[in-house]
Structure formats: structure tokens, C-alpha cells
C-alpha positions in Angstrom: 6.2 -3.8 -4.2 3.3 -1.3 -4.4 1.7 0.0 -7.6 2.3 3.6 -8.5 -0.5 6.1 -7.6 -1.6 8.4 -10.5 -1.8 12.1 -9.7 -4.6 13.6 -11.7 -3.6 17.1 -11.1 -0.1 16.8 -12.4 -0.3 13.7 -14.6 2.6 12.2 -12.6 2.9 9.0 -10.7 3.4 8.9 -6.9 5.5 6.0 -5.6 4.5 5.2 -2.1 7.5 5.0 0.3 5.6 4.3 3.5 1.9 4.2 4.5 1.4 7.9 4.4 4.3 9.3 2.3 5.3 9.0 -1.3 7.5 10.6 -3.9 6.3 11.6 -7.4 8.2 11.4 -10.6 9.3 15.0 -10.4 10.9 14.3 -7.0 8.2 16.1 -4.9 7.3 14.6 -1.6 3.6 13.8 -0.9 1.8 13.2 2.3 -1.4 11.1 2.2 -4.5 13.2 3.3 -7.1 10.6 2.4 -7.7 7.7 0.2 -7.8 9.7 -3.0 -5.9 12.9 -1.8 -2.4 13.9 -1.1 -0.5 17.1 -0.2 2.6 18.2 -2.0 5.0 18.9 0.8 7.0 21.4 -1.3 4.2 23.6 -2.4 1.3 22.8 0.1 -1.0 22.0 -2.8 -3.7 19.3 -2.5 -3.6 16.7 -5.3 -6.4 14.2 -6.3 -5.1 10.8 -7.1 -6.1 7.3 -8.0 -5.8 6.0 -4.4 -3.3 4.9 -1.8 -2.9 1.4 -0.7 -4.8 0.8 2.5 -2.7 -0.2 5.5 -5.4 -2.8 6.5 -4.7 -4.8 3.4 -2.5 -7.9 3.7 1.0 -7.7 2.2 2.0 -10.3 -0.4 4.7 -11.6 1.8 
């Protein structure tokens, strides 16, 4: 299981659903734009966050 990503702009947590997508605690869909940035797919706003898990890292299983 992946750790939640903290969204500094909203104070919410983003829960990663795939390598480039996640959903926050308000139910908004986010798309990864960089290591520490995502775009809210509902509003189009850019959000700064604590960082997405890199796809290059090994999984625990």
C-alpha cells in the first residue's frame, strides 16, 4: 500500500490510485504533473504536494 500524499494547497491527502493518478479526501481526481505537483482534474488548478512515489522504486511484493 502506498503512503498518502499531502496536498499543501488544500491541506488534504491524495491517495495514489495508479502511477500518475490519485484521489483526494474530498473525492477530487488528481493527475501527477511532476514529483511535487498535481493537477486537480475537476478545477484544472495546480497543487503542490509532498511527492508522488516514483515508478522506478521497487514494490514491497
